C-alpha positions in Angstrom: 170.2 1.4 208.3 172.9 -0.3 206.2 175.4 2.3 207.5 174.4 1.6 211.1 175.3 -2.1 210.6 178.8 -1.1 209.3 179.3 1.1 212.4 178.6 -1.6 215.0 180.6 -1.4 218.2 181.7 -4.8 219.5 181.2 -3.9 223.2 177.6 -2.7 222.5 176.9 -5.9 220.5 178.1 -8.0 223.4 175.9 -6.1 225.9 172.9 -6.3 223.7 173.2 -10.1 223.4 173.9 -10.4 227.1 170.7 -8.4 228.0 168.6 -10.7 225.8 170.1 -13.8 227.3 169.7 -12.3 230.8 166.0 -11.7 230.1 165.6 -15.3 229.0 167.4 -16.6 232.2 165.2 -14.3 234.4 162.1 -16.1 233.3 163.0 -18.7 235.9 162.3 -16.0 238.5 158.7 -14.9 237.7 156.6 -12.3 239.6 153.2 -14.0 239.6 150.2 -11.6 239.9 147.4 -14.2 240.0 147.4 -18.0 239.8 143.8 -18.2 238.8 144.2 -16.2 235.6 147.8 -17.3 235.3 149.2 -13.8 235.0 152.8 -12.5 235.6 154.6 -9.2 235.8 157.0 -9.5 232.8 159.8 -7.6 234.4 162.4 -9.5 232.3 161.7 -7.3 229.4 163.4 -4.3 231.1 166.9 -5.4 230.0 166.3 -5.6 226.2 163.9 -2.5 226.3 166.7 -0.5 228.0 169.2 -1.5 225.2 166.7 -0.8 222.4 165.7 2.6 223.8 169.2 3.7 224.7 171.1 2.8 221.6 170.7 2.8 217.8 167.8 0.7 216.3 170.3 -1.9 215.0 170.9 -3.0 218.6 167.2 -3.6 219.0 167.4 -6.3 216.3 170.5 -7.7 217.9 169.1 -8.0 221.4 165.7 -9.2 220.1 166.8 -11.8 217.6 170.4 -12.6 218.7 169.4 -12.4 222.3 166.4 -14.7 221.8 163.9 -12.4 223.4 161.2 -13.8 221.2 161.5 -17.1 223.2 160.7 -15.4 226.5 157.0 -16.7 226.5 158.3 -20.2 226.2 160.2 -19.7 229.5 157.2 -18.0 231.2 154.4 -20.3 230.1 156.0 -23.3 228.2 152.7 -25.1 227.6 151.0 -22.6 225.2 152.7 -23.7 222.0 151.9 -21.4 219.0 150.3 -18.9 221.4 153.8 -18.3 222.9 155.2 -17.8 219.4 152.6 -15.0 218.7 153.5 -13.3 222.0 157.2 -13.7 221.3 156.8 -11.9 218.0 154.9 -9.1 219.8 157.8 -8.8 222.3 160.2 -8.5 219.3 157.9 -5.9 217.8 158.0 -4.0 221.1 161.8 -3.8 221.0 161.8 -2.6 217.4 159.2 0.1 218.3 161.6 1.2 221.2 164.6 1.3 218.8 162.9 3.2 216.0 160.5 5.5 217.7 161.7 6.0 221.3 165.4 6.4 220.8 166.2 10.0 221.9 169.2 10.3 219.6 167.0 9.7 216.5 163.3 10.4 216.2 161.7 12.7 218.8 158.3 11.0 219.0 156.1 11.2 222.1 157.5 8.4 224.2 154.3 7.5 226.1 152.0 7.9 223.1 154.1 5.3 221.2 153.8 2.8 224.0 150.1 3.4 224.5 149.6 2.8 220.8 151.7 -0.4 221.0 149.7 -1.5 224.1 146.5 -1.0 222.2 147.8 -3.0 219.3 149.0 -5.7 221.6 145.5 -6.0 223.2 143.8 -6.2 219.9 146.1 -8.8 218.5 145.7 -11.0 221.6 142.0 -10.7 221.7 141.6 -11.5 217.9 144.4 -14.0 217.2 145.6 -15.6 220.4 142.6 -17.9 220.6 143.3 -19.1 217.0 146.9 -19.7 217.8 146.0 -21.9 220.8 143.4 -23.9 218.7 146.1 -24.7 216.1 148.4 -26.3 218.7 149.0 -30.1 218.2 146.4 -32.4 219.8 146.9 -33.5 223.4 147.5 -30.0 224.9 144.8 -29.0 227.4 144.5 -25.3 226.7 140.7 -25.0 226.9 140.7 -22.7 229.9 142.9 -20.2 228.2 140.5 -19.9 225.3 138.0 -18.2 227.5 137.4 -14.6 226.4 137.5 -13.3 230.0 140.8 -14.9 230.7 142.3 -13.7 227.4 141.2 -10.1 228.2 142.5 -10.3 231.7 145.9 -11.5 230.6 146.0 -9.0 227.7 145.2 -6.1 230.0 147.7 -7.2 232.6 150.5 -7.4 229.9 149.4 -4.0 228.6 149.9 -2.3 232.0 153.1 -4.2 232.5 154.4 -2.8 229.2 153.4 0.7 230.2 155.0 0.3 233.6 158.3 -1.0 232.1 158.3 1.8 229.5 158.0 4.4 232.3 160.7 2.6 234.3 163.1 2.4 231.3 162.6 6.1 230.7 163.5 6.9 234.3 166.5 4.6 234.2 167.9 6.3 231.1 167.8 9.7 232.8 170.1 8.4 235.6 173.8 9.4 235.3 175.1 6.1 236.5 173.0 4.1 234.0 174.1 6.4 231.1 177.7 6.0 232.1 177.3 2.2 232.1 175.7 2.3 228.7 178.3 4.6 227.2 175.8 7.4 226.6 176.6 11.1 226.9 175.6 12.6 230.2 172.4 14.7 230.3 172.7 18.4 231.2 171.3 19.3 234.7 170.9 15.6 235.7 172.9 15.8 238.9 169.7 15.5 241.1 168.1 12.7 239.0 169.4 9.9 241.2 168.0 11.4 244.4 164.7 12.1 242.8 164.5 8.5 241.6 165.2 7.2 245.0 162.6 9.4 246.7 159.9 8.5 244.2 160.4 4.8 244.6 160.5 5.1 248.3 157.1 6.8 248.2 155.8 4.0 245.9 157.1 1.4 248.3 155.5 3.2 251.2 152.2 3.2 249.3 152.3 -0.6 248.9 153.1 -1.0 252.6 150.2 1.2 253.7 147.8 -0.3 251.1 148.8 -3.8 252.3 148.2 -2.8 256.0 144.7 -1.4 255.4 143.9 -4.4 253.1 144.9 -7.0 255.7 144.0 -5.4 259.0 141.1 -3.0 258.4 139.0 -3.5 255.3 139.0 -7.3 255.0 138.2 -7.8 258.7 135.0 -5.8 258.0 134.3 -7.2 254.6 134.6 -3.9 252.9 136.1 -3.4 249.4 138.1 -0.1 249.2 138.0 0.3 245.4 138.2 -1.4 242.1 141.8 -2.2 243.0 140.6 -4.4 245.8 138.4 -6.6 243.5 139.7 -9.9 242.2 140.5 -8.2 238.9 141.8 -5.1 240.5 144.3 -7.0 242.7 145.9 -8.4 239.5 146.7 -5.0 237.9 147.3 -3.1 241.1 151.1 -3.7 240.9 151.6 -2.7 237.2 149.4 0.4 237.6 151.0 1.7 240.7 154.4 0.9 239.4 153.7 2.7 236.1 152.2 5.7 237.9 155.2 5.9 240.2 157.6 5.8 237.3 155.6 8.4 235.3 155.5 10.7 238.3 159.2 10.2 238.8 159.9 10.9 235.1 157.7 14.0 235.3 159.5 15.3 238.4 162.9 14.6 236.9 162.0 16.3 233.6 160.5 19.3 235.4 163.6 19.6 237.7 165.9 19.5 234.7 163.9 22.1 232.8 163.8 24.2 235.9 167.5 24.0 236.4 168.1 24.7 232.7 165.7 27.7 232.8 167.5 29.0 236.0 170.9 28.5 234.3 169.7 30.4 231.2 168.3 33.1 233.4 171.6 33.4 235.3 173.6 33.5 232.0 171.2 36.0 230.6 171.6 38.2 233.6 175.4 37.8 233.4 175.4 38.8 229.8 173.2 41.8 230.5 175.6 42.8 233.3 178.6 42.4 231.1 177.0 44.3 228.3 175.8 47.0 230.7 179.3 47.4 232.3 181.4 47.2 229.2 179.3 48.6 226.3 181.0 51.6 224.7 177.8 53.6 224.6 176.4 55.5 227.7 173.3 53.6 228.9 170.6 55.3 231.0 167.4 54.0 232.6 165.0 56.9 233.3 161.5 57.2 234.5 158.6 59.2 232.9 159.9 62.4 234.6 163.4 62.1 233.1 165.1 61.2 236.3 168.1 58.9 235.9 167.5 55.6 237.7 170.5 53.6 236.4 173.6 54.4 234.3 176.6 52.4 233.2 180.3 53.4 233.6 180.6 54.4 229.9 179.1 57.7 230.9 182.6 58.7 232.0 184.3 57.8 228.7 181.6 59.5 226.6 180.8 62.6 228.6 183.3 62.7 231.5 180.7 62.4 234.3 180.9 59.7 237.0 177.8 57.4 237.4 177.4 58.6 241.0 177.1 62.2 239.9 174.3 61.4 237.4 172.1 59.0 239.4 169.0 60.8 240.7 169.6 63.8 238.4 167.4 64.9 235.5 168.9 63.7 232.2 168.7 67.2 230.7 171.8 67.9 232.8 173.8 66.2 230.1 172.5 68.1 227.2 173.2 71.6 225.9 169.6 72.5 224.9 167.2 71.7 227.7 164.1 72.3 225.5 165.5 70.0 222.8 166.0 67.1 225.2 162.6 67.6 226.9 161.0 67.5 223.4 162.9 64.3 222.7 161.7 62.7 226.0 158.1 63.6 225.1 158.5 62.1 221.7 160.1 58.9 223.2 157.3 58.3 225.7 154.7 59.0 223.1 156.0 56.8 220.2 157.9 54.5 222.6 160.9 54.5 220.3 163.5 56.9 218.8 166.5 55.9 216.8 169.8 57.7 215.9 168.8 61.2 216.9 171.8 63.6 216.8 171.7 66.1 219.6 174.2 68.5 221.2 175.5 67.2 224.6 177.6 68.7 227.3 180.8 67.4 228.6 181.9 67.6 232.2 184.2 70.5 231.3 181.1 72.4 229.9 182.2 72.0 226.3 179.8 70.9 223.7 179.8 67.6 221.9 177.7 65.7 219.4 175.7 62.7 220.8 173.8 60.1 218.8 170.8 59.1 220.9 168.4 56.1 220.7 165.8 55.0 223.1 163.0 52.5 223.8 160.2 52.5 226.4 159.6 49.3 228.5 156.9 48.5 231.0 157.5 47.0 234.4 154.1 46.4 235.8 152.2 49.7 235.7 155.5 51.8 235.6 156.9 53.0 232.3 160.7 53.3 232.0 162.8 54.5 229.1 166.2 53.0 228.1 168.4 55.5 226.4 171.8 54.9 224.8 174.0 57.9 223.9 177.3 57.8 221.9 179.7 60.6 221.7 180.3 61.0 217.9 182.4 64.2 218.0 185.6 62.3 217.0 183.7 60.3 214.4 182.3 63.5 212.8 185.8 65.0 212.7 187.1 61.8 211.2 184.2 61.8 208.7 185.0 65.4 207.7 188.7 64.4 207.3 187.6 61.4 205.2 185.5 63.6 203.0 188.5 66.0 202.6 190.8 63.1 201.8 188.2 61.7 199.4 187.9 65.1 197.6 191.7 65.3 197.4 192.0 61.8 196.0 189.3 62.5 193.5 191.1 65.7 192.4 194.3 63.7 192.0 192.4 61.0 190.1 190.8 63.5 187.7 193.8 65.7 187.2 196.1 62.8 186.4 197.2 62.8 182.8 197.7 59.1 182.7 194.7 56.9 182.0 193.0 55.2 185.1 189.9 53.1 185.1 188.2 50.2 187.0 186.0 47.4 185.6 183.7 44.9 187.2 185.4 41.5 187.7 182.5 39.5 186.2 181.1 41.6 183.3 184.2 43.8 182.6 181.9 46.8 182.5 183.3 50.2 183.4 182.9 51.2 187.1 184.9 54.5 187.2 187.4 56.3 185.1 189.3 59.6 185.0 188.9 62.5 182.5 192.2 61.6 180.7 190.8 58.1 179.8 187.4 59.5 178.8 189.1 62.1 176.5 191.4 59.4 175.0 188.4 57.2 174.0 186.4 60.2 172.7 189.1 61.9 170.7 190.6 58.7 169.1 187.5 56.4 168.7 184.6 58.8 168.8 182.9 57.1 171.7 181.3 58.6 174.8 181.8 56.3 177.8 180.0 56.3 181.1 180.0 54.2 184.3 178.4 50.8 183.3 179.7 50.9 179.7 180.3 47.3 178.4 183.7 46.2 177.2 182.6 46.3 173.5 181.5 50.0 174.1 185.0 50.9 175.2 187.2 48.9 173.0 186.6 47.2 169.6 188.2 44.7 167.3 191.6 43.3 168.5 191.7 45.6 171.5 188.4 44.2 172.8 189.8 40.6 172.7 193.2 41.7 174.1 191.7 43.6 177.1 189.3 40.7 177.8 192.3 38.4 178.0 194.2 40.8 180.3 191.2 41.0 182.7 190.9 37.2 182.8 194.6 37.0 183.5 194.3 39.3 186.5 191.5 37.1 187.9 193.7 33.9 187.4 197.2 35.1 188.3 196.9 38.5 190.1 198.5 41.8 189.3 200.9 42.1 186.3 202.3 44.7 183.9 202.4 44.7 180.1 203.4 47.1 177.3 200.6 48.1 175.0 201.0 49.9 171.6 198.0 52.0 170.4 197.1 54.2 167.5 199.4 52.4 165.1 202.5 52.8 167.2 202.0 56.5 167.9 201.2 55.8 171.6 203.1 53.3 173.8 201.5 52.6 177.2 202.7 50.6 180.2 199.6 49.0 181.5 199.4 47.9 185.2 196.5 45.6 186.2 195.6 45.1 189.9 192.8 43.1 191.4 190.7 45.0 194.0 189.6 42.7 196.8 186.7 43.1 199.1 186.5 40.5 202.0 189.3 38.5 200.3 187.2 38.2 197.1 188.0 40.1 193.9 185.4 42.7 193.4 186.8 44.8 190.6 190.0 45.3 188.4 191.9 48.6 188.5 194.0 49.6 185.5 196.8 52.3 185.7 198.7 53.4 182.6 201.9 55.3 182.0 202.7 57.0 178.7 206.2 55.7 177.9 206.2 56.7 174.2 209.1 59.2 174.6 211.0 56.8 176.8 210.7 53.9 174.3 211.8 56.2 171.5 214.8 57.3 173.5 215.6 53.7 174.4 215.6 52.8 170.7 217.9 55.7 169.9 220.2 54.6 172.7 220.2 51.1 171.4 221.1 52.3 167.9 223.9 54.5 169.3 225.2 51.7 171.5 225.2 49.3 168.5 227.3 51.9 166.6 229.5 52.5 169.6 230.1 48.8 170.2 231.1 48.4 166.5 233.5 51.3 166.8 235.0 50.0 170.1 235.4 46.5 168.5 237.2 48.0 165.5 239.5 50.1 167.7 240.1 47.0 170.0 241.0 44.9 167.0 243.4 47.6 165.8 245.0 47.8 169.2 245.3 44.0 169.5 246.9 43.9 166.0 249.3 46.7 167.0 250.1 44.9 170.3 250.9 41.6 168.5 253.0 43.5 166.0 254.9 45.2 168.8 255.4 41.9 170.6 256.7 40.3 167.3 259.0 43.2 166.7 260.4 43.0 170.2 261.0 39.3 169.9 262.7 39.8 166.5 264.9 42.7 167.8 265.9 40.7 170.9 266.7 37.7 168.8 268.8 39.7 166.4 270.9 41.2 169.2 272.2 37.7 170.2 274.3 37.3 167.0 276.6 40.4 167.4 277.1 39.7 171.1 278.1 36.1 170.3 280.5 37.5 167.7 282.0 39.9 170.2 282.4 37.1 172.7 284.1 34.9 170.0 286.5 37.8 169.0 287.4 38.2 172.7 288.1 34.5 173.0 290.4 34.7 169.8 292.3 37.7 171.2 292.8 35.9 174.5 294.1 32.7 172.9 296.4 34.4 170.2 297.9 37.0 172.5 297.8 35.3 175.9 301.5 35.5 176.5 301.9 39.1 175.4 298.9 40.5 177.3 299.4 42.2 180.6 297.5 41.0 183.6 295.2 44.0 183.5 294.3 43.3 179.9 293.6 39.7 180.7 291.3 40.8 183.5 289.5 43.3 181.2 288.9 40.6 178.6 287.4 38.3 181.2 285.1 41.1 182.4 284.0 41.8 178.8 283.3 38.1 178.2 281.3 38.1 181.5 279.3 41.1 180.2 278.6 39.2 177.0 277.4 36.2 178.9 275.1 38.2 181.1 273.8 40.1 178.0 273.0 36.9 176.2 271.2 35.6 179.3 269.2 38.8 179.6 268.3 38.6 175.9 267.2 35.0 176.3 264.9 36.0 179.2 263.6 39.0 177.3 262.7 36.6 174.4 260.8 34.4 176.8 259.2 37.4 178.4 258.0 38.7 175.0 256.9 35.3 173.9 254.9 34.7 177.0 252.8 37.7 176.1 251.4 36.5 172.8 252.1 32.7 172.5 249.0 30.6 172.2 248.6 28.6 175.5 248.6 24.9 175.3 246.4 24.1 178.3 246.8 20.6 179.8 246.5 19.0 183.2 249.8 19.4 185.1 251.0 17.3 188.0 252.4 20.2 190.0 254.3 18.1 192.5 256.1 16.2 189.7 256.8 19.6 187.9 258.4 21.1 191.0 260.5 18.0 191.6 261.8 18.0 188.0 262.7 21.7 188.3 264.6 21.1 191.6 266.5 18.1 190.1 267.6 20.3 187.1 268.8 23.0 189.4 270.5 20.6 191.7 272.5 19.1 188.8 273.7 22.6 187.9 274.7 23.4 191.5 276.3 20.1 192.6 278.7 21.9 194.9 275.9 23.4 197.0 274.0 21.7 199.8 270.4 21.9 198.5 267.3 20.5 200.3 263.7 20.5 199.1 260.8 19.9 201.5 257.9 19.1 199.1 254.3 18.6 200.2 251.4 17.2 198.2 250.3 19.7 195.5 247.0 19.6 193.6 247.0 19.4 189.8 246.7 22.5 187.7 245.4 23.1 184.2 247.9 25.4 182.5 250.6 25.6 179.7 253.3 23.2 180.9 256.2 25.1 179.2 255.3 28.5 180.7 254.5 27.1 184.1 257.9 25.3 184.2 259.6 28.6 183.3 257.7 30.3 186.2 258.7 27.6 188.7 262.3 27.5 187.5 262.7 31.3 187.8 261.3 31.3 191.4 263.4 28.3 192.5 266.6 29.7 190.8 266.1 33.1 192.5 265.7 31.2 195.9 269.0 29.4 195.4 270.8 32.6 194.1 269.8 34.6 197.1 270.6 31.7 199.5 274.2 31.0 198.3 275.7 32.5 201.5 273.9 29.7 203.5 275.7 26.5 204.3 272.4 24.7 203.8 269.9 26.0 201.2 266.4 24.8 202.3 263.5 25.1 199.9 259.8 24.4 200.8 256.9 23.9 198.3 253.3 23.4 199.4 249.8 24.8 198.9 246.8 26.3 200.7 243.2 26.3 199.7 240.0 28.2 200.7 237.3 30.4 199.2 237.3 28.6 195.9 241.1 29.4 195.4 244.3 27.4 195.6 247.6 29.0 196.5 251.0 27.3 195.7 253.9 28.7 197.8 257.7 28.5 197.5 259.7 29.3 200.6 263.5 29.7 201.0 266.0 30.6 203.8 267.9 33.2 201.7 268.8 36.8 202.5 265.3 38.1 202.0 264.6 41.8 201.4 263.1 44.9 203.0 259.3 44.6 203.1 258.8 48.0 201.4 260.4 46.7 198.2 258.0 43.7 197.8 255.4 45.5 195.7 257.9 46.6 193.0 259.8 43.3 192.5 257.5 42.1 189.8 258.2 45.2 187.6 260.6 44.7 184.7 264.3 45.3 185.6 263.5 46.0 189.3 265.8 44.4 191.8 266.0 44.2 195.6 269.9 43.8 195.6 272.7 45.3 193.6 274.0 43.3 190.6 277.4 43.5 192.2 276.2 41.5 195.1 274.0 39.0 193.2 274.0 38.4 189.5 270.7 39.0 187.6 268.8 41.1 185.1 265.6 41.9 187.0 263.5 40.1 184.4 262.7 36.8 186.2 259.9 37.8 188.5 258.4 40.1 185.9 258.3 37.0 183.6 256.6 35.0 186.4 253.9 37.7 186.8 253.2 37.8 183.0 252.9 34.0 182.9 250.4 33.9 185.8 248.4 36.8 184.4 248.1 34.9 181.1 246.6 31.9 183.1 244.2 34.1 185.1 246.2 33.8 188.3 248.0 36.2 190.6 251.5 36.3 192.1 252.7 37.7 195.3 255.9 37.8 197.5 256.6 38.5 201.1 259.9 38.5 202.8 262.1 39.8 205.6 265.7 40.9 205.5 267.9 38.0 206.7 265.1 35.5 207.0 264.2 34.6 203.4 261.0 35.1 201.4 257.9 33.3 200.2 256.5 33.5 196.6 252.7 32.8 196.1 250.9 31.5 192.9 247.1 31.9 193.4 244.6 30.4 191.0 240.7 30.3 190.9 239.5 26.7 190.7 242.8 25.2 189.5 241.2 21.8 188.9 238.9 23.2 186.2 240.3 23.5 182.6 240.7 27.1 181.6 240.3 28.0 177.9 243.4 29.8 176.5 242.9 33.4 175.7 243.0 34.5 172.0 
């Protein structure tokens, strides 16, 4: 009840209050049944009774108390004082009875029985207590005539029949579709004819009153004849309530009967439709035969099961469909004797005269005096073949299961008891632990000690997390198994746990041996690598020392040539002077080559000093140095923005200087030497490029220019030692970068420096 108060609907509350107030207002329009006994037809109660009966009990309280229904008697007969208060409380009780016991959505009590019991209670209360209520009114009220027992009984009986009439009327109203829609009630099934039946019933009741009034006025009274009890003075008072109640009850009975009839008819139609659908679409062949075995009806499945059309079978004896006539006749005799046979396998005959296996069931039914048999037949030939195949497959799987040398077993997911196992597992347990296991063996009968606890943990882990694999060492390390646990599900629930093992003892021993060999091999490789690294550094140091030592004698040769030229300048012939200049030039070139070789050698083993380099600033510095050394030449640099680079500043400057010096050297025939420096990025890489407008080279020579002493042009045409680009390549390799060059004869070339993530510091190599 408390929950109902919380779920109140404002619109229903408003209607409940309005119906109570409307009933109170309607007391100004009474239907007087008799002025002598001062009786009325209390039609006003229909509004609150309708609300109390249609909705939840809480609205009966709202319309009874909030709607002031208990004050109705004061509007009907205001002079009765405390007597009206007693009647008002009885009206309120009527609404509560309607709400709690007559509400169709709640308790399914007998509607009319509840109102009859209430009417009897009302009559008893009025007869016993109404007189006392009138006597306790304040002095001065003249209510003596209402204290008469006869008048009290007449009034009580009148109200009783009014209540029964209104109860029947409310029940009829609630069955009307329009009323249910107005009261926000769900529609009743099969209620489409309720309105017309309601109208017809009340037109009949109205016609009764017209005919009764005609006979009363023009025939019986003119002869001084009383027609019945209804024509007596008391009978005239209750005629309207009785006739009205009877009319409503008859109307309610007709409506209920019609609705039940329509429901029954609808169920019958649906049942027939279901039967027709089942008959037409069932996979089994369906026959109806008489006691002589003649087929009276057959469904289309006869064609899919036996290959016969229904038209061919109708009117024929059912033995036509079976291989052994005597066997089917014996089956029919048994069926009509016991009235039921179930799942009898019998040989049938297909339309192509081939035999098949049929599973036959039948029941006998009676239609009047006639006995008919209903037989269903299913062609199970394919099923039997599949079953044989399944048994063959099962035998094959069982053979594989038993012959497998690896251990396989399944356990119950709740008790961890053995369900099945192969011979390999059984022999392992027997030979190593001296136990004989069987299906149903508990966990402690299979494993013991630490193994019991361990496998219980594994089983629980399967239930919690699903399948998994684990390595298991048994027999003190003599046996190493790879255990695979799988949950076996039935209808999405885990029914058992399957365990598959693989003996990996030899594999693990081999792996340990390989690890040991690898460890020894790695140590040997490390030692050899260290020896090679030491030898390499020794060679680099030796090369640097030798190269450095060559510079002194060459400088001395150059100095002697200078002395000879100065001391004997006047006596030397022109040819000798030219030869001395050529020798000095050779010395200069040799010194330059030795200097580059020293840098080349040093670049291979010097420890890198990694720092962040502003590449644009570095390129500009290199260009300015070159421009100062070549003031007579028209040099131009088109420099774009360049990202910073983490590298060794000295080596990176050497690389850039070599590339730009080469560009100027091979562009000296141009009136304007144009250099371009920029960058490209993509794919996690940054590429710096240096472009010139020099003489270029043949494309086929591009791959070899970074090898030591390789040149694209003769030294007679352009000075050089063939070390510059090789040095650039070595510097970029030390920084984890790459160098490339593309060119075309007569159109210049482009040199590329490519680095991975140049903005990230790179640790120097050892």
